C-alpha positions as CSV (number, residue, x, y, z in Angstrom):
1,X,41.9,13.7,-53.8
2,X,38.7,15.0,-55.7
3,X,35.4,13.5,-54.6
4,X,34.0,10.7,-56.7
5,X,30.6,11.8,-58.2
6,X,29.5,8.2,-58.5
7,X,30.3,7.3,-55.0
8,X,28.6,10.3,-53.6
9,X,25.6,10.1,-55.8
10,X,25.0,6.4,-54.8
11,X,25.2,7.2,-51.1
12,X,23.1,10.3,-51.6
13,X,20.5,8.4,-53.4
14,X,20.3,5.7,-50.7
15,X,20.2,8.3,-47.9
16,X,17.5,10.4,-49.7
17,X,15.2,7.4,-49.9
18,X,15.8,6.7,-46.3
19,X,15.1,10.3,-45.2
20,X,12.0,10.4,-47.3
21,X,10.8,7.1,-45.8
22,X,11.5,8.3,-42.3
23,X,9.7,11.6,-42.8
24,X,6.6,9.8,-44.3
25,X,6.5,7.2,-41.6
26,X,6.8,9.8,-38.9
27,X,4.0,12.0,-40.3
28,X,1.7,8.9,-40.9
29,X,2.2,7.9,-37.2
30,X,0.8,11.2,-35.9
31,X,-2.8,11.2,-34.5
32,X,-4.5,13.3,-37.3
33,X,-8.0,12.1,-38.2
34,X,-9.8,12.6,-41.5
35,X,-12.7,14.1,-39.4
36,X,-10.3,16.8,-38.1
37,X,-9.4,17.9,-41.7
38,X,-12.9,17.8,-42.8
39,X,-13.9,20.0,-39.9
40,X,-11.1,22.5,-40.6
41,X,-12.2,22.7,-44.2
42,X,-15.9,23.3,-43.2
43,X,-14.7,26.0,-40.7
44,X,-12.7,27.7,-43.3
45,X,-15.0,27.5,-46.3
46,X,-18.6,27.8,-44.8
47,X,-18.2,31.3,-43.2
48,X,-17.7,34.5,-45.2
49,X,-15.2,35.6,-42.6
50,X,-13.2,32.4,-42.9
51,X,-13.2,32.6,-46.7
52,X,-12.1,36.2,-46.6
53,X,-9.3,35.6,-44.1
54,X,-8.1,32.6,-46.1
55,X,-8.1,34.7,-49.3
56,X,-5.9,37.3,-47.4
57,X,-3.4,34.7,-46.2
58,X,-3.1,33.3,-49.8
59,X,-2.6,36.8,-51.1
60,X,0.0,37.5,-48.6
61,X,1.7,34.2,-49.3
62,X,1.9,35.0,-52.9
63,X,3.3,38.4,-52.3
64,X,6.0,37.1,-50.0
65,X,6.8,34.1,-52.3
66,X,7.4,36.6,-55.2
67,X,9.6,38.8,-53.0
68,X,11.8,35.8,-52.0
69,X,12.2,34.7,-55.6
70,X,13.1,38.2,-56.8
71,X,15.8,38.5,-54.0
72,X,17.0,35.0,-54.4
73,X,16.7,34.6,-50.6
74,X,19.6,36.9,-50.1
75,X,17.7,39.7,-48.4
76,X,15.3,37.5,-46.4
77,X,15.6,37.6,-42.7
78,X,17.9,35.0,-41.3
79,X,16.6,32.4,-38.7
80,X,18.2,33.8,-35.6
81,X,18.3,31.3,-32.7
82,X,17.2,28.3,-34.9
83,X,20.2,26.0,-34.8
84,X,18.8,24.1,-37.8
85,X,20.0,26.9,-39.9
86,X,23.1,28.0,-38.1
87,X,25.5,27.0,-40.8
88,X,26.8,30.1,-42.7
89,X,25.7,28.5,-46.1
90,X,22.0,29.1,-45.2
91,X,22.7,32.8,-45.2
92,X,25.6,33.2,-47.6
93,X,24.4,31.0,-50.4
94,X,21.4,32.6,-52.4
95,X,20.3,29.1,-53.3
96,X,20.1,27.7,-49.8
97,X,18.9,31.1,-48.5
98,X,15.9,30.8,-50.8
99,X,15.2,27.3,-49.7
100,X,15.3,28.4,-46.2
101,X,13.2,31.4,-46.8
102,X,10.6,29.4,-48.6
103,X,10.4,26.8,-45.8
104,X,9.9,29.6,-43.3
105,X,7.2,31.1,-45.5
106,X,5.4,27.8,-45.8
107,X,5.7,27.2,-42.0
108,X,4.2,30.6,-41.3
109,X,1.3,29.9,-43.7
110,X,0.4,26.4,-42.3
111,X,0.5,27.9,-38.8
112,X,-1.7,30.8,-39.8
113,X,-4.4,28.5,-41.4
114,X,-4.6,26.4,-38.4
115,X,-5.0,29.3,-36.1
116,X,-7.5,31.0,-38.3
117,X,-10.8,29.3,-37.2
118,X,-12.6,28.3,-34.0
119,X,-12.7,24.6,-33.5
120,X,-13.7,22.3,-30.7
121,X,-10.7,22.1,-28.3
122,X,-9.8,18.5,-28.9
123,X,-9.8,19.0,-32.7
124,X,-7.9,22.3,-32.4
125,X,-5.3,20.7,-30.2
126,X,-4.7,17.8,-32.7
127,X,-4.5,20.1,-35.7
128,X,-2.1,22.3,-33.9
129,X,0.0,19.5,-32.9
130,X,0.0,18.0,-36.4
131,X,0.7,21.1,-38.1
132,X,3.8,21.7,-35.9
133,X,5.0,18.2,-36.5
134,X,4.6,18.5,-40.2
135,X,6.4,21.8,-40.3
136,X,9.3,20.3,-38.3
137,X,9.4,17.1,-40.5
138,X,9.5,19.1,-43.7
139,X,12.5,21.2,-42.8
140,X,15.0,21.3,-45.6
141,X,17.7,20.6,-43.1
142,X,16.3,17.1,-42.7
143,X,17.1,16.0,-46.2
144,X,20.5,15.5,-47.8
145,X,20.0,17.4,-51.0
146,X,18.8,20.6,-49.3
147,X,21.1,20.5,-46.3
148,X,24.3,22.5,-47.2
149,X,26.2,21.1,-44.4
150,X,25.4,17.6,-45.5
151,X,26.5,18.4,-49.1
152,X,29.7,20.1,-48.0
153,X,30.6,17.1,-45.7
154,X,29.9,14.6,-48.4
155,X,32.4,16.2,-50.9
156,X,35.0,16.8,-48.2
157,X,34.8,13.1,-47.2
158,X,34.4,11.7,-50.7
159,X,31.0,10.5,-49.8
160,X,32.1,8.7,-46.6
161,X,29.8,10.8,-44.4
162,X,26.7,9.7,-46.5
163,X,27.8,6.1,-46.4
164,X,28.2,6.3,-42.6
165,X,24.8,7.9,-42.4
166,X,23.2,5.2,-44.5
167,X,24.9,2.5,-42.3
168,X,23.5,4.3,-39.1
169,X,20.0,4.4,-40.7
170,X,20.1,0.7,-41.4
171,X,21.3,-0.1,-37.9
172,X,18.5,2.1,-36.4
173,X,16.0,0.5,-38.6
174,X,16.9,-2.9,-37.3
175,X,16.8,-1.9,-33.7
176,X,13.6,0.0,-34.2
177,X,14.7,3.3,-32.9
178,X,17.1,6.2,-33.4
179,X,20.4,6.0,-31.6
180,X,20.5,9.1,-29.4
181,X,23.6,8.3,-27.5
182,X,26.9,6.5,-28.0
183,X,25.6,3.1,-26.5
184,X,28.9,1.6,-26.4
185,X,30.2,3.8,-23.5
186,X,27.4,2.7,-21.0
187,X,26.5,-0.5,-19.3
188,X,24.1,-1.0,-16.5
189,X,26.1,-2.4,-13.5
190,X,29.4,-1.2,-14.9
191,X,29.1,2.6,-15.0
192,X,25.4,3.0,-14.6
193,X,23.3,1.9,-11.6
194,X,26.4,1.1,-9.5
195,X,25.3,2.5,-6.1
196,X,26.2,-0.5,-3.8
197,X,23.3,-2.6,-2.7
198,X,21.5,-5.9,-3.0
199,X,18.3,-7.3,-4.3
200,X,16.4,-8.3,-1.1
201,X,13.2,-9.5,-2.6
202,X,11.7,-10.5,-6.0
203,X,8.5,-11.8,-7.4
204,X,7.5,-12.1,-11.1
205,X,7.0,-8.4,-11.5
206,X,9.7,-6.6,-9.3
207,X,12.9,-6.9,-7.7
208,X,13.4,-4.7,-4.6
209,X,16.9,-3.3,-4.1
210,X,18.2,-2.1,-0.7
211,X,21.3,0.1,-0.7
212,X,24.1,-0.2,1.7
213,X,24.7,2.4,4.4
214,X,27.6,5.0,3.7
215,X,27.1,6.9,7.1
216,X,27.6,5.9,10.7
217,X,24.2,6.9,11.6
218,X,21.0,6.3,9.7
219,X,17.4,7.5,10.2
220,X,15.0,4.9,11.7
221,X,12.3,5.3,9.1
222,X,13.3,4.0,5.6
223,X,12.4,5.5,2.1
224,X,10.8,3.3,-0.6
225,X,11.2,4.8,-4.2
226,X,8.7,3.7,-6.9
227,X,10.0,4.8,-10.3
228,X,7.7,4.8,-13.4
229,X,7.1,1.3,-14.8
230,X,7.4,2.5,-18.4
231,X,11.2,2.9,-17.9
232,X,14.0,1.3,-16.1
233,X,14.5,2.4,-12.5
234,X,18.1,3.5,-12.9
235,X,17.1,7.1,-14.0
236,X,17.4,7.6,-10.3
237,X,20.7,5.9,-10.1
238,X,22.7,6.9,-13.2
239,X,26.3,7.7,-12.4
240,X,27.8,8.5,-8.9
241,X,27.8,12.2,-9.6
242,X,24.1,12.4,-10.5
243,X,22.5,9.5,-8.6
244,X,19.5,10.5,-6.6
245,X,19.7,7.2,-4.8
246,X,23.3,7.7,-3.8
247,X,22.4,11.2,-2.6
248,X,19.6,9.7,-0.3
249,X,21.9,7.1,1.2
250,X,24.7,9.6,1.8
251,X,22.2,11.6,3.8
252,X,21.6,8.8,6.2
253,X,18.4,7.4,4.6
254,X,17.9,3.7,4.4
255,X,16.8,3.5,0.8
256,X,14.9,1.0,-1.2
257,X,13.9,1.1,-4.9
258,X,11.5,-0.9,-7.0
259,X,13.0,-2.4,-10.2
260,X,10.2,-3.1,-12.5
261,X,10.4,-5.9,-14.9
262,X,10.5,-5.4,-18.7
263,X,7.4,-7.4,-19.3
264,X,7.9,-10.7,-21.3
265,X,5.0,-12.2,-23.1
266,X,4.1,-14.6,-20.5
267,X,3.2,-11.7,-18.2
268,X,1.1,-9.8,-20.7
269,X,-2.1,-10.6,-18.7
270,X,-1.0,-8.3,-15.7
271,X,-3.2,-5.4,-14.8
272,X,-3.3,-2.3,-12.5
273,X,-4.4,-4.3,-9.5
274,X,-1.5,-6.7,-10.0
275,X,1.0,-3.8,-10.1
276,X,-0.6,-2.5,-6.8
277,X,-0.4,-5.9,-5.1
278,X,2.9,-7.3,-6.4
279,X,4.6,-4.0,-7.1
280,X,3.7,-1.7,-4.2
281,X,2.2,-3.8,-1.4
282,X,4.9,-6.3,-1.5
283,X,7.7,-3.7,-1.6
284,X,6.1,-1.8,1.4
285,X,6.0,-4.9,3.5
286,X,9.6,-5.9,2.7
287,X,11.0,-2.4,3.4
288,X,9.1,-2.3,6.8
289,X,10.3,-5.7,7.8
290,X,13.9,-5.1,7.0
291,X,14.0,-1.5,8.4
292,X,12.2,-2.7,11.5
293,X,9.9,0.3,11.5
294,X,6.1,0.1,11.6
295,X,6.0,2.8,8.8
296,X,8.2,4.0,6.0
297,X,8.4,7.1,3.8
298,X,7.4,6.6,0.1
299,X,8.3,8.5,-3.0
300,X,6.8,8.1,-6.5
301,X,8.1,9.4,-9.8
302,X,5.9,10.0,-12.8
303,X,3.3,7.2,-13.2
304,X,5.0,5.5,-10.3
305,X,3.6,8.3,-8.2
306,X,0.1,7.7,-9.6
307,X,0.4,4.1,-8.8
308,X,1.8,4.7,-5.4
309,X,-1.0,7.1,-4.4
310,X,-3.5,4.6,-5.7
311,X,-2.0,1.9,-3.5
312,X,-2.0,4.2,-0.4
313,X,-5.6,5.1,-1.0
314,X,-6.4,1.4,-1.0
315,X,-4.4,0.7,2.2
316,X,-6.2,3.6,3.9
317,X,-9.6,2.3,3.0
318,X,-8.6,-1.0,4.5
319,X,-7.7,0.7,7.7
320,X,-3.9,0.3,7.3
321,X,-1.3,3.1,7.5
322,X,2.1,1.5,6.6
323,X,3.5,4.8,5.1
324,X,4.0,8.0,7.0
325,X,4.9,10.5,4.3
326,X,4.5,10.7,0.6
327,X,6.8,12.5,-2.0
328,X,5.5,12.9,-5.6
329,X,8.0,13.7,-8.3
330,X,6.5,14.9,-11.7
331,X,3.3,12.9,-11.1
332,X,-0.3,13.4,-12.0
333,X,-3.2,12.5,-9.8
334,X,-5.7,14.8,-11.6
335,X,-5.5,14.4,-15.5
336,X,-7.6,17.4,-16.4
337,X,-4.9,18.7,-18.5
338,X,-2.3,16.2,-19.7
339,X,-0.5,18.5,-22.3
340,X,0.0,17.6,-25.8
341,X,0.3,13.8,-25.2
342,X,-3.5,13.9,-25.0
343,X,-3.6,14.1,-28.9
344,X,-2.9,10.5,-28.9
345,X,-5.7,9.5,-26.4
346,X,-9.4,9.6,-27.4
347,X,-12.3,7.3,-27.1
348,X,-11.7,5.5,-30.3
349,X,-8.0,4.8,-29.5
350,X,-8.8,3.7,-26.0
351,X,-11.6,1.3,-27.3
352,X,-9.2,-0.2,-29.7
353,X,-6.6,-0.8,-26.9
354,X,-9.4,-2.4,-24.7
355,X,-10.4,-4.7,-27.5
356,X,-6.8,-5.6,-28.4
357,X,-5.7,-6.2,-24.8
358,X,-8.9,-7.6,-23.3
359,X,-7.0,-10.4,-21.8
360,X,-3.3,-10.1,-22.5
361,X,-0.7,-8.6,-24.8
362,X,2.3,-6.4,-24.8
363,X,2.6,-2.6,-25.5
364,X,6.1,-2.1,-26.9
365,X,8.2,0.3,-24.9
366,X,9.5,1.8,-28.2
367,X,5.9,2.9,-29.0
368,X,5.6,4.9,-25.9
369,X,9.1,6.3,-26.3
370,X,8.3,7.4,-29.8
371,X,5.1,9.2,-28.7
372,X,6.9,11.1,-26.1
373,X,9.8,12.0,-28.4
374,X,7.2,13.4,-30.9
375,X,6.4,16.1,-28.2
376,X,9.9,17.5,-28.7
377,X,10.6,16.3,-32.3
378,X,13.2,18.8,-33.2
379,X,15.3,17.9,-30.2
380,X,14.6,14.2,-30.0
381,X,13.9,13.1,-33.6
382,X,15.1,15.5,-36.3
383,X,18.4,16.5,-34.6
384,X,19.6,12.9,-34.7
385,X,18.3,12.3,-38.2
386,X,20.6,15.2,-39.3
387,X,23.5,14.4,-37.1
388,X,23.5,10.7,-37.5
389,X,22.3,10.1,-41.1
390,X,23.0,13.2,-43.1
391,X,26.3,14.3,-41.5
392,X,27.5,10.7,-40.6
393,X,28.5,11.8,-37.0
394,X,28.0,9.4,-34.1
395,X,25.9,10.6,-31.2
396,X,27.8,11.7,-28.1
397,X,27.7,9.7,-24.8
398,X,24.9,10.9,-22.7
399,X,23.5,8.9,-19.8
400,X,20.1,10.4,-19.8
401,X,19.5,9.6,-23.5
402,X,21.0,6.1,-23.0
403,X,18.4,5.5,-20.3
404,X,15.7,7.1,-22.5
405,X,16.3,4.5,-25.1
406,X,16.2,1.6,-22.7
407,X,12.5,1.3,-22.6
408,X,10.3,-1.3,-21.1
409,X,7.3,-3.1,-22.4
410,X,4.0,-2.9,-20.6
411,X,1.2,-5.5,-20.2
412,X,-1.8,-4.6,-22.3
413,X,-4.5,-4.8,-19.7
414,X,-2.5,-2.3,-17.4
415,X,-2.1,0.1,-20.3
416,X,-5.7,0.0,-21.3
417,X,-7.0,0.5,-17.8
418,X,-4.5,3.5,-17.2
419,X,-5.6,5.2,-20.5
420,X,-9.4,4.7,-19.7
421,X,-9.5,5.6,-16.1
422,X,-6.8,8.2,-15.8
423,X,-6.1,9.9,-19.1
424,X,-9.5,9.7,-20.7
425,X,-12.0,9.7,-17.8
426,X,-9.9,11.3,-15.0
427,X,-11.6,9.1,-12.4
428,X,-8.8,8.8,-9.9
429,X,-9.6,12.3,-8.5
430,X,-13.2,11.4,-7.9
431,X,-14.1,10.0,-4.5
432,X,-15.1,6.3,-4.9
433,X,-15.2,6.4,-8.7
434,X,-12.6,3.7,-9.0
435,X,-12.3,0.3,-7.2
436,X,-8.8,-1.2,-6.8
437,X,-8.2,-4.5,-5.0
438,X,-12.1,-4.5,-4.7
439,X,-11.9,-1.3,-2.6
440,X,-13.2,2.2,-3.4
441,X,-10.4,4.7,-3.4
442,X,-10.3,8.2,-2.1
443,X,-7.2,10.3,-2.4
444,X,-8.4,12.7,0.2
445,X,-8.3,9.9,2.9
446,X,-4.4,9.8,2.4
447,X,-3.9,11.7,5.6
448,X,-0.1,12.2,5.9
449,X,2.5,14.8,5.2
450,X,3.0,15.1,1.5
451,X,5.4,17.1,-0.8
452,X,4.5,17.5,-4.5
453,X,7.5,18.4,-6.8
454,X,7.0,19.4,-10.4
455,X,9.3,21.0,-13.1
456,X,8.4,24.1,-15.0
457,X,9.2,22.9,-18.5
458,X,7.8,19.3,-18.2
459,X,6.1,18.3,-21.5
460,X,4.8,15.0,-20.0
461,X,3.4,16.1,-16.7
462,X,2.5,19.8,-16.9
463,X,3.4,21.4,-13.8
464,X,0.0,23.2,-13.4
465,X,-1.6,19.7,-13.6
466,X,0.9,18.3,-11.0
467,X,-0.1,21.2,-8.8
468,X,-3.7,20.0,-8.6
469,X,-2.5,17.1,-6.4
470,X,-2.0,19.4,-3.5
471,X,-5.9,19.7,-3.2
472,X,-6.6,16.0,-3.6
473,X,-4.4,14.6,-0.9
474,X,-5.3,14.8,2.8
475,X,-2.8,16.0,5.4
476,X,-0.3,18.8,5.2
477,X,1.0,19.2,1.6
478,X,3.9,21.4,0.3
479,X,4.5,22.2,-3.4
480,X,7.9,22.8,-5.0
481,X,8.6,23.9,-8.6
482,X,11.9,23.0,-10.2
483,X,13.3,24.3,-13.4
484,X,13.8,22.4,-16.6
485,X,11.9,19.3,-17.8
486,X,10.5,16.0,-16.9
487,X,14.0,14.2,-16.6
488,X,16.6,16.8,-16.4
489,X,14.6,18.8,-13.9
490,X,14.4,15.8,-11.7
491,X,17.9,14.6,-12.1
492,X,19.6,17.7,-10.8
493,X,22.3,17.0,-8.3
494,X,23.2,19.8,-5.8
495,X,26.9,19.7,-6.6
496,X,26.3,20.8,-10.2
497,X,24.8,24.0,-8.9
498,X,22.5,24.3,-11.8
499,X,19.1,25.7,-12.3
500,X,16.7,26.9,-9.6
501,X,13.5,26.1,-7.9
502,X,10.5,27.9,-6.5
503,X,8.7,27.5,-3.1
504,X,6.1,29.6,-1.2
505,X,5.3,30.2,2.4
506,X,1.6,31.0,1.6
507,X,-0.9,28.9,3.6
508,X,-3.4,27.5,2.7
509,X,-2.1,26.7,-0.8
510,X,-4.2,28.7,-3.5
511,X,-6.6,26.9,-5.7
512,X,-4.8,28.0,-8.8
513,X,-1.2,27.2,-9.8
514,X,-0.5,30.6,-11.3
515,X,-1.6,32.3,-8.1
516,X,0.8,30.0,-6.1
517,X,3.6,31.0,-8.6
518,X,2.9,34.7,-8.0
519,X,3.6,34.1,-4.2
520,X,6.7,31.9,-4.7
521,X,10.2,32.9,-4.4
522,X,13.2,31.6,-6.4
523,X,16.2,29.8,-5.0
524,X,19.2,29.0,-7.0
525,X,20.4,25.3,-7.4
526,X,18.9,22.0,-6.9
527,X,15.6,21.2,-5.1
528,X,17.2,18.0,-3.7
529,X,18.5,19.6,-0.4
530,X,15.2,21.4,0.3
531,X,13.3,18.0,-0.2
532,X,15.9,16.2,1.9
533,X,15.4,18.6,4.9
534,X,11.6,17.9,4.6
535,X,12.2,14.1,4.3
536,X,14.6,14.0,7.3
537,X,11.8,15.6,9.5
538,X,9.6,12.7,8.5
539,X,12.3,10.1,9.2
540,X,12.4,9.6,12.9
541,X,15.5,9.3,15.1
542,X,18.9,8.3,14.1
543,X,20.4,5.0,14.9
544,X,23.7,3.2,14.3
545,X,23.8,2.2,10.7
546,X,23.5,-1.4,9.8
547,X,26.2,-2.3,7.3
548,X,24.4,-5.3,5.8
549,X,21.2,-5.4,3.7
550,X,18.2,-7.6,4.3
551,X,17.3,-9.5,7.4
552,X,16.7,-13.1,8.4
553,X,13.5,-13.3,6.5
554,X,14.7,-11.4,3.4
555,X,18.3,-12.6,2.6
556,X,20.1,-10.7,-0.2
557,X,19.5,-12.6,-3.5
558,X,22.1,-10.9,-5.7
559,X,24.0,-7.7,-5.9
560,X,22.4,-4.6,-7.3
561,X,21.3,-3.7,-9.9
562,X,19.9,-7.2,-10.3
563,X,18.7,-9.3,-13.3
564,X,15.4,-7.6,-14.1
565,X,16.9,-4.2,-15.1
566,X,19.2,-6.0,-17.6
567,X,16.4,-7.9,-19.2
568,X,15.5,-6.9,-22.8
569,X,12.3,-8.3,-24.3
570,X,11.3,-7.4,-27.9
571,X,7.6,-7.5,-28.6
572,X,6.7,-9.9,-31.4
573,X,5.2,-8.6,-34.6
574,X,1.7,-9.8,-33.5
575,X,1.7,-7.6,-30.5
């Protein structure tokens, strides 16, 4: 049956408007400042060298443009390795070949202009970031009338693909985010976060989960896991085959994990000290009580590691040592180089946050998720725009991306404190520069065995920045570098036999991360077994396993995963 032009045109028009609106909104959300553009213009036009180089770029652009138009794109080099242009139409059709070639020419010109002049580092980083985001957003693959796959699919389906795409866009607009996974497949407590255990403690901020033993013998010293509070804890307890929690339990480790609450409006006043007291201190004491050990091992992931190290520094300053070893996964203690996320954080932005959240307020989890997604826009934004909206396909089921979309709100005062003292002023690394729980903190006073684990392609916690932690902590410290990124590099179960990691026997650890890497040797597979060998050495003797969770003081309250992880709070429009 031939396609109906009227039906296709109507769906195409609806989706074109949606795509244009999405691109415009995305670009406007980026942290480009008028002052940055003015500074670029001054640098280009006030020097003879800058003007001459700009003229050369313009002349080269015009020459290449004319060549593309003469050849109708047919002889222009194809984009090998760029999956956005993998469809044969981009190379076989002169029309789409020309569109692709012009886009590549424009991209090359924008990149060359931003690279042309010397600018202050912060300005240069923002301009580089913005130009790359603009280049990605303006790809002809992102628009229905310039994407040959979308056009072919529309005619083959009699416009049904575009109609599905428009429906998907409307649904995503209503939920406030792009669907990256088939969310109907997963459910927390049904096929995610199903390692058997119980909630053994709760307060207004956390539930503490203890997992049931699966071995006959357990180590006497328990492990407390502190996940990031900007996400749900179950990134470390996804499905049985890739659950970090289950792996720990199966190795004879009595395991506790903090389940942070998705903050409702009534808790919008909480700050950094509240998270230390109610999130870390309470969890430590409960884990010690239930395990019957004077000390426990502790692990922090991402910002959970920053908070955990802060709390341990406070305890040390107060003369207490309830933790005997520290593991940090993809965490920063020194914020000298935070990577591209720093383009969002400057004095003006932090001041606005401090004014807005002086007493209370909520930071939407979707806002933070959007900022992180922009760091890998082609993979985490535009791929789904094309797949879901232009082609009308449903995203595949993927547990990591389901979790990624299940974001959590933060209290405004906590967020403002974190931005000011860590990201902007980098004060945690300075001895006594911060007071927490009315106590000056010193990371060097944390005198215990520590292991710092980073991932080589981490776009949120650059591995060289994570490496700096080894020279801030007291005690003997080891560094391990895993492959892949911030999430996939951490959630890398041994049975998958994927990726690799790097360790070094050099002692003392070099000052520079790149020097450490020169001394490191590569091992295939997951870093989990290497870390587990280290942890077991810190975990005391083995004892007959207790099959029940909790104790007389802390009775099980409900089965894992508990209520808090299931809570979904949407920020009001005034937040």
